[in-house]
N, C-alpha and C positions, 0 to 999 in steps of 0.2 A: 469614541468607541474603541477596546483595540481589536487587531483584525479576528480574534476569537476571545471574547469575553469569559469571565472565569467561571457564569453561569453555562456556557456553550460547548467547552471541553470534553474530552472525549478521550480513553486510553487510560495505563494506568494512573491513579491517585499519587497527585503531586501535593509538595505542600502549598499551603493556602486552598486549596480544593475543598468545598463542602461537601461533607458525604451524612447520609441518613442511613443511621444506624436504626437497625427494627428488630426488635427482642422477640424473646418466644412467646409472649402473650400479645405480638402486634403493637407493643407501645414504639412509637417513634424518637428518636432524637439526633438534631441538627448539628454536625461538630466542623470545625471550620481545622484542616490539620496543620498542626507544628511540631516542628521537630522536641519530642522530649517532655512534651505532655501529655496528661493521662485525660481519659474520659471518666468521668467518677458517676458511680449509683451503688445503691444501697443491696445489689449483687458484685459489686466489687470492683477492680480498675481494668480500664483497656487504654493500651497505650499505643498512642497517635503512630509511631513508629511501626507496630503492627500490621497499620494498616498504608503505610506510604511505600508505593512502587506496588502494591497489590493492583491486580485486575480490577474496572466496576465490573459489580457483579456478583463477589469474594465473601466467603462464611469466615469469620475469623472468631477468636473465644477470648473470653477476659481470664484474668489471672485465676480467677476459680472456675474456667471452664464453663461460661454459660455463652453461648453462642449467639453470635448478631448477623444478622445481612445486612453486608455494608453497600451502598448506589449511592452514585450519585443523585441527588431528588432531579426531577422533574418539575419545568416551571411552575406546573400545575399544583404540586408538593410544595412549592416555595412560595405561590401566594397566597394560601390557603392556611398561613402560617404564619406570614409577616406580620408587624405590628401594624395597627391598624387605627386611622383616626378617622376616615369615615368610610363606610359599609363599602366593600369587594363589588366587581363586579366579577364574577363566576366562571370557572373556566369554563363551563358549556355556553353559555351567555357572549364571551369572548372571544370563540372558535365560529361560532355564528354572526360575528360582527366583522371581524373577519374577513369569513365568506360572502356574506351577505352585501357590504362596503366594498369589494373585491380589493383590500388593500395589498398591494402589489410592492415585490421590490422596488429601491427605490421612488417611490413616491411622495408626494409632500401633501402632510396629513395633518390636520387642526384634529386637537380634541379638548374638550372644556365640559364638567371640570374634572381635574385631575386626582380627586379622591385620596385614595392612600397609592395611586399608583400601578394598582395589577393590571389596568387595561395598557397603560402604558408603555407594561414591560412585555403585553403582546404588541402592541403596536411597534415597538424598535424592533421585535424578532422579524414582524414582516416585512417591513422595508427596508432591512440592512445596511448597511454603514453609506450606502448610495443616497436612501432617502432622506425625510428628514420630519421630525415629528417636534407641531408649536402647542405645547398644551397651556392652557388657562386657569386660573383659579383663582375665586374669590378670598378664599382664605387661608392666609399665612400660614396659620399650621399645619393644615391640611397639607397644603404644598411644601411644606419642610420633612414631614413623615414619607411623603411620594418621594420626594427627591433620596432621603436617605434609604428607602428599600431598593430605587431603581440603581443606588450605588453599591449598596450590598449584595445585589446582584450578579452586577457586571464586574465588581470590582473596584470600579471608577467611575466618573462622572459621563454619559456620553456625548461626544460632542454633537450628534448631529439632532439633539435633543435641549430645548428650552422649556421656563416655564416663566409664563407671565404672569401677575397677580395683577388681579381686579375684574373688571365685570367685561365678557367678551367682545359683547354692543359694543362698546369704547375703545376697548385694545386693539380689536381684529384687524383695523388699517391700518393701526400703528406697526403690528409686525408683518402683516400679509400683504401686498400688492393687490393690487385688482386682476383677477382671474387667471391665479397663481397657485391653486389651492386644490390638488387634486380630488382630495377626500375631507369630509367633515362630519365628525362624531362627536353629538352632545350627548351628556350624562348630567343631566342638571334637571330642577324642579321646574322650570318654566324655559323650554328651548322656543316657543314660540318668541320672545322676546329677543331673540338673535337673529332671527332669519332675513332683517337686513344686511344685513353685515355678511352673515354670511352670503348670501346672494351674490354681493358685491366681488368676494375674495374667490369663491367656487368658481371655475373652470366650466364650460358648458360641457357637456357631455359627465361631470363629476358626481359624485355622492355624496348625498347626504344622510347621514342614519342617526335617529333619536333612540337612545334606548330612555326608558320612563316606566315608573310602576305601578300608575293605575289606569283606569279605565277614562278618568276622567279628563286625565294629562293627554292619554293618547287621541282621544277625541277632539279635544281643543288643538292640539299642534298639526292634526290632520287638516280639520279644517283652515288652518291659519295658512299650513302649506298649499291648499288649492287655494285659498283668496289670492294669494301674492300670483298666480299666473307665471310664475317662472319654472316651474319643477313637474315634472312628470306625474299623474296619479299616484298619489302614497301607497305604499303597500307595508303591511304590518302584519306580526306575529308572535307566539312567544314559543321556548324551547323548554321541554320536561323531560329527565332525564329518570328512569329509574331502571336501577341494579337489579339483580337476580342472585339468587343463592342456589350454586352447581355446587352440586354434592353427592355422587353416585346416582340414586334415584329420587333423591333430594332434592327438589328440582321447583325453584317458585319465584315468585317477586320479592324482593327484599321488604322487609316491614316498613321502612324508611325511604324517602324518595327526594330529590331535589326537585320539586315545583315550581310553582310560578314564581320567579322573581323580578321579570318585569317583559315590556315588549320592546319590541326592535322595529321601528317604522325606518323605511326609506325610499328614499326619492331621487330623482337624476335632472340634475340644474338644463334648463332649455335654453338655447342659443337667445342673444339680445335680440327683441322684437319677435318672437315666435310664438303662436298663437296656437296650444294643445286642442285636437280635433273634439268635441265633445262627444261627452262617452253616453252612450245608451245606458240608460239604467231603467230596471224597474219603479213603477211610480213607489214611493215611501217619504216618510215622515224626513225631512232632512233639516226644515226650518229650526230655530233655536231660539229661545226670549231671552229677558235680561235677568230672568233668573236662573235658565242654564246658563251664561255666563258668568254667575256668581259662585256657582258649582264650579268653575274652573279656575277663580283666582290663587295666587300661592297659599293665600293663608290659610284657604277652605281644604287644599288640596294636603297640606302636612308636612312638618320633614321631621323624621327622626335625630334627634339630641344626641350627642356624646356629653358625658359632664365634663366641666372642665378639669377634674381631678382625673379621670380616668383618662382624659386628651392629652396631659401634659404628662402622666404616666408612659402613655405609647410614642409620644414625641421624644422621651428622653429612650427611651428602649432601642426606637428605628437610629437617632442620632449615633447611639451607641453602636451598635451593628456597624454600620456604613462606614463610621471613624475607623473600627477595628477592619473589615473586609477592604477601604482606602489604603490601609497600611499592611494590607497582607499578615494581619496578624490573627489576633485570639477570635475566637467563635462569633459569629456572623448571624447567629439568630436567637441570641438572648445573653444578656448584661451579665448570668449566674455562670457561663461558661457550659449553658445545656439547655436546649430549646426542641421542646418536644413538638415535634409537628402535629399530632392529632392527639390529644389529650383524651384516653382509653377510660381515666377513672379507675384504672386496677394497676396493680405494681406490678413488676415482675419479678 
């Protein structure tokens, strides 16, 4: 990774920078600045040269006088608009993952699976150049999309990041020696299958965080962690964000909100041969039957599938954007040269 990656620049706009243009009706386009190139819309042309050298946060006019607000896109803007192979980890959850797992500069972090690379980008920013991120993914097509998205944002492939193809339970011992990892973040259908390998790689006091979608997954992974006897008592939570409309005296909650996306469960690795003191609990039903276990199986939990045709299209889009970003060339957001960050359905 360069000392200051393309996605983390500040100051005046430079050649190769991504710029987010917001039109009069709020529609956003992301372009990558090139000398002599034009941004095309049905409302006219805007020369990239009119942006190069201007300060971040400027307002520029196109050839017919339409004004655009020009800003460098935030990381949250990028992850919400980048090509997706798998569903992304939303910024609201990524922020909580960084906080609850205590991701720090210089940390050695394991992530599985990599999905579309959204969480990888947040983790890479948190660990900094001195840290190391080891990502694991079973599907090669997902890994390809993630690799291209990360390269698009940074302008290069980060040197402190690796993606290993295969099952984490089998491949982690080959990549991470015993007690060498500070943090493990599992975003997968059945994280309980990997607890043995994770327990070997994680340092005493290290944090295990599981990002899971359903209550059945949450229940099973919590019980599996307790059963190992190697971790502190699991703690679980979810994060919901509700925006507010604030204009004069018209102050009310937004009609839409980002509600449940997933649960976060954290636990810390105990030192070898440590026995956790038994917690005093109120009497409750904690036993479960074979029928309950059946409800925990990966097949019963279900998994949202992306069609092969859609996935091939997204792989091509991510690959094209990454190639242009690595070359410092054309638009890094869309093969057509224009990348709406948030399709609004409205024409400008």
